[in-house]
Structure formats: structure tokens, C-alpha cells
C-alpha positions in Angstrom: -34.5 -90.9 47.6 -37.4 -92.8 44.6 -41.1 -90.9 44.7 -43.3 -89.5 42.1 -42.2 -86.9 40.8 -44.6 -83.9 38.9 -44.5 -84.5 34.8 -44.3 -82.0 32.5 -46.0 -83.5 29.6 -48.9 -86.4 31.5 -49.2 -88.9 28.1 -51.1 -92.0 30.0 -48.4 -94.4 28.4 -45.0 -92.0 30.1 -47.6 -91.7 33.0 -47.8 -95.7 33.0 -43.8 -96.3 32.2 -43.0 -93.8 34.6 -45.0 -95.5 37.8 -43.7 -99.2 36.8 -40.1 -96.8 37.2 -40.9 -95.8 40.8 -42.5 -99.3 41.9 -39.0 -101.4 40.5 -36.7 -98.4 41.5 -37.7 -98.9 45.3 -36.3 -102.3 45.8 -33.5 -101.5 43.6 -32.3 -98.9 45.9 -32.9 -101.1 48.5 -31.0 -103.8 47.0 -28.5 -101.8 47.0 -27.8 -100.8 49.9 -27.7 -104.9 50.9 -25.1 -104.8 47.9 -22.6 -102.3 49.7 -22.8 -104.5 52.8 -22.1 -107.5 51.0 -18.8 -105.7 49.4 -17.0 -107.5 51.7 -18.6 -110.8 52.7 -17.0 -113.9 50.9 -20.0 -114.9 49.3 -20.4 -111.8 47.1 -22.3 -110.3 45.8 -23.2 -111.3 42.3 -25.9 -113.8 43.3 -27.6 -111.2 44.8 -27.6 -109.0 41.7 -29.0 -111.4 39.4 -31.6 -111.5 41.4 -32.6 -108.2 42.2 -32.4 -107.7 38.5 -35.3 -110.1 37.8 -37.3 -108.7 40.3 -37.1 -105.1 39.4 -37.7 -106.8 35.5 -40.7 -108.8 37.2 -42.3 -105.6 39.1 -41.7 -103.3 36.2 -43.5 -106.5 33.9 -46.8 -106.1 36.0 -47.3 -103.1 35.9 -47.2 -102.8 32.7 -48.8 -106.1 31.6 -51.8 -104.5 34.4 -52.1 -101.1 32.4 -51.9 -102.7 28.7 -52.5 -106.3 28.5 -52.8 -106.2 24.6 -48.8 -104.8 24.6 -45.7 -106.8 23.6 -42.6 -107.4 25.6 -39.4 -107.8 25.3 -37.0 -108.3 27.8 -33.2 -108.3 28.9 -34.0 -110.9 31.6 -37.7 -112.7 30.3 -36.7 -112.5 26.1 -39.6 -111.5 24.0 -43.5 -112.1 24.3 -46.0 -111.8 21.4 -48.9 -109.3 22.2 -52.0 -108.5 20.4 -51.5 -104.9 18.9 -48.2 -103.4 17.3 -46.8 -102.1 20.6 -44.1 -103.6 22.3 -42.3 -102.4 25.3 -38.4 -102.9 25.3 -37.6 -103.4 29.4 -33.9 -103.3 31.0 -34.8 -103.5 34.4 -30.8 -103.1 35.8 -28.8 -101.1 33.4 -25.2 -100.9 34.5 -25.1 -103.6 36.8 -21.7 -104.2 36.7 -21.7 -100.6 38.2 -24.8 -102.8 41.0 -22.5 -105.4 41.4 -19.7 -103.4 42.4 -21.4 -101.1 44.8 -21.8 -97.6 42.5 -24.3 -95.7 42.3 -24.4 -95.1 38.4 -27.5 -97.5 36.9 -30.8 -97.0 36.0 -34.0 -98.3 34.8 -35.0 -98.3 31.6 -38.5 -98.2 29.6 -39.0 -97.6 25.7 -41.9 -98.2 23.6 -41.9 -99.2 20.4 -45.0 -99.0 18.2 -43.9 -101.0 14.7 -40.7 -100.3 14.1 -40.3 -97.0 15.7 -40.1 -95.6 18.8 -42.1 -93.8 20.5 -41.9 -92.9 24.1 -38.7 -93.8 26.5 -38.2 -93.8 30.0 -34.8 -93.6 32.4 -34.4 -94.2 35.9 -31.7 -93.3 37.7 -32.9 -93.6 41.1 -29.9 -92.8 42.9 -29.2 -89.6 41.6 -33.5 -89.7 41.7 -32.8 -87.7 38.1 -35.9 -89.4 35.7 -35.0 -88.6 32.1 -38.3 -89.0 29.6 -39.5 -88.5 26.3 -42.2 -89.0 23.8 -42.3 -88.6 20.0 -43.0 -84.9 19.0 -43.6 -84.1 22.9 -40.1 -83.1 24.3 -37.4 -84.5 26.7 -37.4 -83.8 29.7 -35.4 -84.1 32.9 -37.7 -84.5 36.1 -39.4 -81.2 34.8 -36.9 -79.7 33.1 -37.5 -79.6 29.2 -34.0 -81.1 27.9 -31.4 -79.7 24.7 -28.8 -81.4 23.0 -25.0 -79.5 23.8 -25.1 -76.2 22.0 -20.7 -77.1 21.8 -19.2 -77.0 18.0 -15.4 -77.8 18.0 -14.4 -81.5 18.3 -11.7 -79.3 21.1 -13.9 -78.5 23.5 -15.7 -81.6 23.4 -16.6 -84.4 26.0 -17.6 -87.9 24.7 -18.8 -91.4 25.9 -18.4 -95.0 24.3 -17.1 -97.5 26.4 -14.8 -100.9 26.3 -16.0 -103.7 24.9 -17.5 -107.5 27.3 -16.1 -108.8 23.7 -12.4 -108.0 24.0 -11.2 -111.1 23.6 -11.9 -111.2 19.9 -9.3 -110.2 18.2 -12.3 -107.6 15.8 -13.7 -106.1 18.4 -10.0 -105.2 20.4 -8.8 -103.5 17.0 -12.0 -102.2 16.3 -11.5 -100.2 19.6 -8.1 -99.2 19.9 -8.6 -97.9 16.4 -10.9 -95.5 17.6 -9.3 -94.7 21.3 -6.9 -93.3 18.3 -9.2 -91.5 16.0 -11.0 -89.6 18.7 -8.6 -89.2 21.6 -6.1 -86.4 20.4 -9.3 -83.8 19.0 -11.0 -83.9 22.4 -11.5 -82.1 25.1 -12.7 -85.5 27.2 -14.1 -89.1 27.1 -15.9 -91.3 29.7 -16.5 -94.6 30.1 -19.4 -95.1 32.7 -20.8 -98.1 32.3 -24.0 -98.1 32.2 -25.3 -97.4 28.5 -29.1 -95.7 29.4 -27.4 -93.1 31.0 -25.6 -92.3 28.2 -28.1 -91.5 25.8 -30.0 -89.6 29.1 -26.6 -87.7 29.0 -26.5 -86.9 25.5 -29.8 -85.6 25.5 -29.4 -83.0 28.5 -26.1 -81.8 27.0 -24.0 -83.5 29.8 -22.0 -85.2 27.0 -21.7 -84.3 23.1 -21.9 -87.0 22.2 -21.6 -91.1 22.1 -21.1 -94.0 20.3 -20.6 -97.7 21.1 -20.8 -101.6 19.9 -22.0 -103.8 20.4 -25.6 -103.4 22.0 -28.9 -105.0 22.4 -32.2 -103.2 21.8 -32.6 -102.7 25.5 -29.5 -100.5 26.0 -30.7 -98.4 23.5 -34.8 -97.8 23.4 -35.5 -95.7 25.8 -32.3 -93.3 24.9 -33.1 -93.2 20.8 -36.3 -91.4 21.4 -34.5 -89.1 24.5 -31.9 -88.0 22.2 -34.3 -86.3 18.7 -36.0 -85.0 21.5 -33.6 -83.3 22.7 -32.5 -81.8 19.5 -29.5 -84.8 18.9 -28.6 -86.7 15.9 -28.4 -91.0 15.9 -27.1 -93.1 13.4 -25.8 -96.9 13.4 -22.3 -97.7 13.0 -22.9 -98.1 9.0 -24.1 -94.6 8.4 -27.7 -95.9 8.4 -30.6 -95.6 10.8 -31.0 -99.4 11.6 -29.8 -99.3 15.7 -31.6 -102.1 16.9 -31.3 -103.9 14.4 -27.0 -103.7 14.0 -26.4 -102.8 17.7 -24.6 -100.1 17.4 -24.8 -96.6 18.1 -23.3 -93.0 17.6 -25.6 -90.0 18.9 -24.5 -86.0 19.2 -25.5 -82.8 18.9 -26.5 -80.8 15.6 -23.1 -79.5 14.9 -20.9 -82.6 16.5 -23.0 -85.2 14.4 -21.3 -84.9 11.2 -16.8 -84.8 12.8 -17.7 -87.5 14.9 -19.9 -89.8 12.2 -16.3 -88.9 9.8 -14.1 -90.2 12.8 -15.6 -92.9 14.1 -17.6 -94.7 10.9 -14.5 -96.3 9.1 -13.5 -97.7 12.0 -16.1 -100.3 12.2 -16.1 -103.5 9.4 -19.9 -105.2 9.4 
């Protein structure tokens, strides 16, 4: 179900971003239905999904370009397009491609807005669950029409975290880092999840569903919108060196106020840059 949800915070930027996401989502939902049918075919859904990804990005690009012709773009498929102003749209038209490919209904559209080097707005839309997560700097974070806050859990033994299995597991260093992170975290927490869509991991931290999340490596479009959501929901973020060069390092650690430092203490020593 894809429709125009009532937005609590009606800034011009957020309206433009949400409308672009809604428009692209209609095609993705339709294409997802086709993918489920293609699972049983000999050809398989791979090429079809690649086309769906590109179609969604094209729709988002056209909508945002029409609304703000002078802004730049950084897109998963289309690459970087310089703008005439200091604003840049950062777009992942289909985050969770592998889930989409296999007929798993956990994927999202992610649109972030950067001003200079700062992320100032983000929209993440899960069209299957019809959940629209959105935030703007100084305006709070929302899920549909509900204000979001990160969780209030204070103890690692109660915490549910999220991470990812890196694609580059053939690389010995990557494999060792991942295994070590599992070794130090799993014995101390209530659970660990790997859902396969980075943007929704951020959104779930902002919504208090996950208490924290870390991952490496990621691309800017995986993280741009989610960073704003977590911060505006009262969470804390850093890169896996403990700094704030999150987009530059392609790494993230996000958590609520109580578990941010304990998670950093466990995870950061594992990663070598």
C-alpha cells in the first residue's frame, strides 16, 4: 500500500523528498510482485531487479530535479552530478536489493539531503509495511505521524543490536574483523539481528526497535538519511574510528544514549583502518 501520508513536519524539503519516495515506491511494489512470480522461473529475477532499481532512481531524480533544479545528486546507480548550490541529494532507490531479489519484503527507498558537508534531512520509506521515517535537523524524527525516540534500555544484557555480514567475506581482514565483533558482542547482549537493509537498521534504531547498530563497509547513500533520523530521535552516531567522518570512512556505530559508549568500547578496537 503506497499513499500520501499526513506529515507532521511540513517543511518544503521534506514534502519534496516524501513525494518522490511515494512516487517511486508505486513501481517498486508492483515490480516486487513480479519478482515473487519470477522466483520459480528459469530465467530468474536478477535482470528484472536491476531494471526496477534504475527505474525507481530515475523517478526520484526527475521529481527532485523538477523541484530543486540547482541541487546536486549522489546516486547509487547514476553516480555524482554536481549542482549549482551547496545542497546535494543522496539517493538509494532500492536499499535491500538482495531481499527484493529473493522475494523477502524488507527493503526501502532512502533519500538524504546534504548541505555542504552536513546531513540536514532524511526520508526512508518501506513501501511494503507502509512505514515512512523522516527527519530534518532541529525538527525531530517521525514514523508516519508519530514522534520517534530511541530506546531507553540501559543494560547490554537487555539490548538488541543490528549489524551486517560484509559482502567482502573472502577478504581475510574483513572476515577476521567480523568474527571478532561477533565474539565480543554476542555473549553480552540479548540478541543480534542481520536484516539486510542498512537504511532500515538506522530507522529501527531511531524508532527504538534496535538499541544500536554498527556496520562496515557502507556507501554514503546507505547512511545519509539514517544519520539524520538517529540524531533527531535522540541517538548518538560515530564512525568506527570514534570520529564523525561517517560518510568518508564508510562505517557507522549508532546507539541510544545509555548503550553508545559500552558498544563503542566493545566494537571500535576490533576495526583497523
